[in-house]
Legacy VTK file of the C-alpha trace (Angstrom):
# vtk DataFile Version 3.0
C-alpha trace
ASCII
DATASET POLYDATA
POINTS 383 float
129.877 96.962 97.222
126.500 95.471 98.140
125.023 98.986 97.969
125.750 98.942 94.214
123.221 96.517 92.656
125.323 95.232 89.744
128.202 94.317 92.095
125.796 92.771 94.589
124.233 90.550 91.902
127.669 89.314 90.780
128.628 88.395 94.357
125.290 86.735 95.070
125.539 84.643 91.860
128.898 83.238 92.985
127.569 82.633 96.498
124.469 80.786 95.225
126.654 78.414 93.184
128.733 77.699 96.267
125.696 77.080 98.517
124.119 74.822 95.894
127.330 72.792 95.487
127.428 72.002 99.224
123.631 71.406 99.454
123.134 74.326 101.845
119.404 74.846 101.192
118.993 77.460 103.920
121.879 79.571 102.599
120.662 79.146 99.027
117.188 80.398 99.954
118.581 83.399 101.839
120.668 84.402 98.832
117.733 84.060 96.416
115.726 86.324 98.711
118.586 88.871 98.725
118.773 88.750 94.930
115.028 89.417 94.821
115.500 92.530 96.942
118.248 93.812 94.641
116.022 93.377 91.575
113.233 95.213 93.414
115.599 98.135 94.005
116.708 98.381 90.363
113.146 98.071 89.097
113.094 94.584 87.534
110.127 93.309 89.521
109.555 90.161 87.442
113.059 88.916 88.256
112.552 90.021 91.859
109.451 87.859 92.173
111.039 84.916 90.338
114.023 84.847 92.724
111.929 85.436 95.818
109.596 82.589 94.839
112.608 80.256 94.560
113.462 81.239 98.132
109.835 80.846 99.223
109.619 77.276 97.959
112.800 76.322 99.860
111.577 77.944 103.102
108.357 75.944 102.820
110.348 72.791 102.140
112.398 73.507 105.293
109.257 74.464 107.252
110.898 77.796 108.115
107.827 79.948 108.690
109.692 83.108 109.751
111.838 83.286 106.629
108.841 82.337 104.508
107.059 85.462 105.781
110.177 87.594 105.278
110.334 86.499 101.643
106.597 87.007 101.187
107.185 90.621 102.194
109.825 90.905 99.438
107.315 89.544 96.902
104.662 91.966 98.138
106.996 94.941 97.594
107.632 93.818 94.011
103.883 93.481 93.459
103.368 97.024 94.772
105.895 98.367 92.274
104.146 96.414 89.493
100.823 97.935 90.538
99.418 94.599 91.751
98.116 96.162 94.974
95.217 93.763 95.385
97.779 90.926 95.360
100.256 92.701 97.648
97.799 93.682 100.372
96.749 90.153 101.473
100.401 89.078 101.317
101.334 91.882 103.705
98.378 91.173 105.967
99.515 87.530 106.188
103.021 88.697 107.156
101.696 91.061 109.841
99.287 88.433 111.171
102.268 86.113 111.634
104.156 88.878 113.475
101.213 89.373 115.834
101.171 85.654 116.645
104.834 85.188 117.533
106.065 86.177 120.976
109.555 87.227 119.879
110.418 90.388 117.972
109.477 90.112 114.301
112.454 91.555 112.405
110.575 92.230 109.183
107.433 93.786 110.730
108.421 97.450 110.109
109.316 96.655 106.487
105.898 95.080 105.971
104.236 98.101 107.605
106.194 100.426 105.309
104.976 98.432 102.315
101.380 98.405 103.549
101.658 102.185 103.954
102.587 102.418 100.263
99.456 100.438 99.353
97.227 102.734 101.409
98.881 105.869 99.997
98.412 104.667 96.422
94.777 103.785 97.092
94.098 107.303 98.392
93.965 106.309 102.066
96.488 108.746 103.600
95.398 108.324 107.220
95.909 104.564 107.047
99.250 105.093 105.289
100.486 107.469 108.001
99.358 105.032 110.696
101.505 102.279 109.170
104.482 104.627 108.715
104.195 105.758 112.355
104.351 102.141 113.513
107.310 101.409 111.229
109.168 104.549 112.360
108.711 103.650 116.017
110.271 100.207 115.523
113.135 101.443 113.318
114.002 104.122 115.883
113.918 101.606 118.730
116.426 99.542 116.730
118.581 102.579 115.843
118.079 101.624 112.190
118.741 105.070 110.724
118.760 104.024 107.085
115.231 102.665 107.291
114.143 105.656 109.368
115.264 107.740 106.362
113.294 105.542 103.951
110.161 105.786 106.102
110.453 109.564 106.501
110.633 109.855 102.714
107.475 107.762 102.381
105.826 109.808 105.138
106.648 113.058 103.340
105.228 111.790 100.051
101.815 111.283 101.677
101.715 114.992 102.509
103.138 115.995 99.124
100.504 113.906 97.317
97.723 115.517 99.341
98.601 119.178 98.965
100.710 119.872 102.079
104.130 120.557 100.570
105.448 122.389 103.656
104.985 119.388 105.943
106.383 117.149 103.203
109.512 119.310 102.974
109.972 119.121 106.757
109.910 115.308 106.595
112.313 115.174 103.639
114.707 117.584 105.378
114.554 115.445 108.524
115.483 112.417 106.402
118.399 114.288 104.800
119.703 115.456 108.177
119.504 111.934 109.610
121.595 110.579 106.737
124.154 113.400 106.903
124.749 112.980 110.645
125.655 109.318 110.220
127.271 109.599 106.759
124.567 107.447 105.143
124.670 108.491 101.486
122.984 105.574 99.680
119.538 107.196 99.908
120.648 110.828 99.588
119.682 110.899 95.906
116.113 109.821 96.723
115.822 112.355 99.541
117.238 115.243 97.502
114.910 114.346 94.632
111.974 114.496 97.057
113.202 117.841 98.443
113.369 119.154 94.882
109.807 117.962 94.290
108.566 119.727 97.432
110.235 122.958 96.264
108.421 122.634 92.928
105.099 122.310 94.756
105.986 125.380 96.842
106.924 127.396 93.746
110.689 127.618 94.403
111.738 126.418 90.968
115.380 127.521 90.899
116.019 125.858 94.272
114.208 122.778 92.989
116.494 122.508 89.953
119.595 122.788 92.176
118.384 119.958 94.442
117.378 117.750 91.523
120.727 118.285 89.804
122.427 117.164 93.032
120.160 114.107 93.182
120.686 112.927 89.609
124.319 111.688 89.839
123.567 110.062 93.220
120.654 108.011 91.864
122.924 106.952 88.998
125.884 106.142 91.266
123.813 103.848 93.479
121.953 102.383 90.475
118.441 103.444 91.412
116.754 103.750 87.990
113.279 104.302 89.425
114.335 107.461 91.227
116.663 108.432 88.420
113.560 108.562 86.214
111.534 110.398 88.876
114.307 112.976 89.103
114.313 113.544 85.332
110.520 113.902 85.458
110.737 116.419 88.294
113.420 118.370 86.425
110.960 118.524 83.555
108.303 119.921 85.911
110.684 122.641 87.118
111.661 123.545 83.541
107.974 123.829 82.574
107.374 126.169 85.513
110.305 128.314 84.300
108.874 128.184 80.735
111.918 126.230 79.499
109.774 123.888 77.444
112.417 122.291 75.219
114.498 121.294 78.267
111.334 120.006 79.926
110.403 117.744 77.019
113.945 116.341 76.850
113.872 115.556 80.591
110.445 113.900 80.332
111.594 111.723 77.436
114.651 110.603 79.422
112.391 109.706 82.340
109.955 107.778 80.154
112.731 105.804 78.458
114.012 104.591 81.846
110.504 103.821 83.119
109.648 101.788 80.028
112.926 99.888 80.387
112.146 98.816 83.963
108.383 98.431 83.316
107.465 101.045 85.937
103.802 101.507 84.992
103.046 104.095 87.678
106.123 106.103 86.747
105.154 105.951 83.067
101.668 107.236 83.908
103.105 110.193 85.844
105.464 111.135 83.035
102.856 110.691 80.297
100.568 113.071 82.214
103.373 115.628 82.336
104.061 115.237 78.614
100.342 115.685 77.933
100.356 118.874 79.983
103.402 120.152 78.092
101.861 119.498 74.655
98.707 121.253 75.847
100.810 124.335 76.676
102.395 124.077 73.221
98.864 124.110 71.706
99.184 120.600 70.280
95.864 119.096 71.453
96.127 115.820 69.527
99.492 114.967 71.122
98.286 116.182 74.505
95.186 113.956 74.410
97.200 110.984 73.152
99.583 111.175 76.119
96.798 111.797 78.653
94.900 108.743 77.367
98.029 106.589 77.555
98.525 107.799 81.129
94.877 107.052 81.980
95.332 103.491 80.720
98.438 102.974 82.876
96.749 104.439 85.969
93.920 101.973 85.401
96.366 99.076 85.254
97.787 99.967 88.658
94.325 100.821 90.057
95.261 104.378 91.049
92.071 106.463 91.181
93.916 109.685 92.026
96.114 109.264 88.962
93.086 108.530 86.779
91.473 111.733 88.036
94.531 113.769 87.014
94.537 112.313 83.487
90.786 112.892 83.135
91.273 116.505 84.247
93.971 116.935 81.595
91.709 115.515 78.873
88.824 117.734 80.031
90.982 120.846 79.817
92.161 119.987 76.280
88.562 119.368 75.170
87.421 122.628 76.792
90.136 124.599 75.007
88.878 123.120 71.709
85.283 124.013 72.668
84.257 120.328 72.806
82.077 121.152 75.782
80.016 117.998 76.259
83.113 115.794 76.162
84.923 118.185 78.522
81.984 118.147 80.976
81.795 114.352 80.993
85.507 113.963 81.679
85.658 116.557 84.480
82.611 115.001 86.171
84.405 111.631 86.082
87.517 113.229 87.575
85.659 115.034 90.367
83.711 111.892 91.269
87.010 110.088 91.802
88.657 112.807 93.914
85.542 113.349 96.050
85.444 109.626 96.766
89.052 109.826 97.953
88.583 113.033 99.963
85.572 111.801 101.940
87.599 108.802 103.155
90.134 111.112 104.854
89.610 111.472 108.604
92.373 114.051 109.153
90.986 117.610 108.857
94.443 118.914 107.841
94.754 116.389 105.007
91.148 116.790 103.899
91.522 120.584 103.739
94.889 120.561 101.945
93.657 117.904 99.491
90.565 119.984 98.666
92.691 123.095 98.130
95.082 121.155 95.880
92.164 120.039 93.687
90.480 123.452 93.346
91.460 123.514 89.664
89.078 120.598 89.075
86.072 122.473 90.475
87.004 125.722 88.737
87.251 123.930 85.387
83.835 122.337 85.896
82.321 125.785 86.585
83.980 127.235 83.463
82.690 124.364 81.314
79.131 124.634 82.636
79.116 128.424 82.216
80.218 128.144 78.583
77.666 125.389 77.947
74.962 127.636 79.401
76.079 130.590 77.272
76.172 128.416 74.148
72.685 127.019 74.793
71.331 130.492 75.526
72.822 132.031 72.382
71.304 129.236 70.273
67.897 129.833 71.869
68.083 133.494 70.903
LINES 1 384
383 0 1 2 3 4 5 6 7 8 9 10 11 12 13 14 15 16 17 18 19 20 21 22 23 24 25 26 27 28 29 30 31 32 33 34 35 36 37 38 39 40 41 42 43 44 45 46 47 48 49 50 51 52 53 54 55 56 57 58 59 60 61 62 63 64 65 66 67 68 69 70 71 72 73 74 75 76 77 78 79 80 81 82 83 84 85 86 87 88 89 90 91 92 93 94 95 96 97 98 99 100 101 102 103 104 105 106 107 108 109 110 111 112 113 114 115 116 117 118 119 120 121 122 123 124 125 126 127 128 129 130 131 132 133 134 135 136 137 138 139 140 141 142 143 144 145 146 147 148 149 150 151 152 153 154 155 156 157 158 159 160 161 162 163 164 165 166 167 168 169 170 171 172 173 174 175 176 177 178 179 180 181 182 183 184 185 186 187 188 189 190 191 192 193 194 195 196 197 198 199 200 201 202 203 204 205 206 207 208 209 210 211 212 213 214 215 216 217 218 219 220 221 222 223 224 225 226 227 228 229 230 231 232 233 234 235 236 237 238 239 240 241 242 243 244 245 246 247 248 249 250 251 252 253 254 255 256 257 258 259 260 261 262 263 264 265 266 267 268 269 270 271 272 273 274 275 276 277 278 279 280 281 282 283 284 285 286 287 288 289 290 291 292 293 294 295 296 297 298 299 300 301 302 303 304 305 306 307 308 309 310 311 312 313 314 315 316 317 318 319 320 321 322 323 324 325 326 327 328 329 330 331 332 333 334 335 336 337 338 339 340 341 342 343 344 345 346 347 348 349 350 351 352 353 354 355 356 357 358 359 360 361 362 363 364 365 366 367 368 369 370 371 372 373 374 375 376 377 378 379 380 381 382
């Protein structure tokens, strides 16, 4: 039952009352920390932080440094999901510094490394992200912790998916699915199948993608994972767009956005708003397209995601270009390319740098098209 968040919260609430009634401060703190983790999973990060901070204050009162660091890791994960990466990173570095100081095995080290990997991935630092995931994977495998191996493989695959290498991403996602199937671990199957569907979209296998995403949807609902439920709706929308099923796509995007707004998932909202902007652009509704792209750009800015900002700026530039607003289009695409070049030059892996460049070719091609039309317009005026 603890794998189902609503049931877990009910049980923890009863347990907290019991621990409080017998003045068991240690048990009370542990339960508050567990409640924080449940809220993180279902996407209510404010409640996650509030409960984890209750635990943190008790650990400090009890001078329990190890559990204090464990709870700080929970708070950091909630801050990551809220987009507060500059807050999360020093929290995680404090946790890992503690782990380096203690002689005994640090049980929460791989979780902190997984979280730090998410920070690096979001900040466009894929090499650093993969380094943290490698370290986390090594520890989880040494502990035979298959469920967290699955989680880390999913994170690992997303680095490659986000940087243009969908084939490697699919290999990682398939490895995660196989690991869960062999040991009958189904709690994370919805997440993994959703990621597999996403990789198939990137590879152009849209019918296969829809099949995987339709398998994922009831699983994310069953295990009450609204964040990935929304991602799966968004990815279904992407597949429908690719198949030119635009009405189904818009309906899926709106379902995704409704969930993301409900759980205050700013990054998820930005992704979906970008997709809606792209869809309205295809429907030749430039005002609605620009409105959604600008809303997405604002959300990417809130979570300090330069790669996301570049995508929204590219979308705006394309809409402006299609309306022959060439100076505005040029300014936006230059902004976008400046951001992606800054990210690309920080990559030390040749494979990632090459795949990332290939994935962003549309940016450079649009800039060339804009400058060519500007040149032709200026020349025709001169004549």
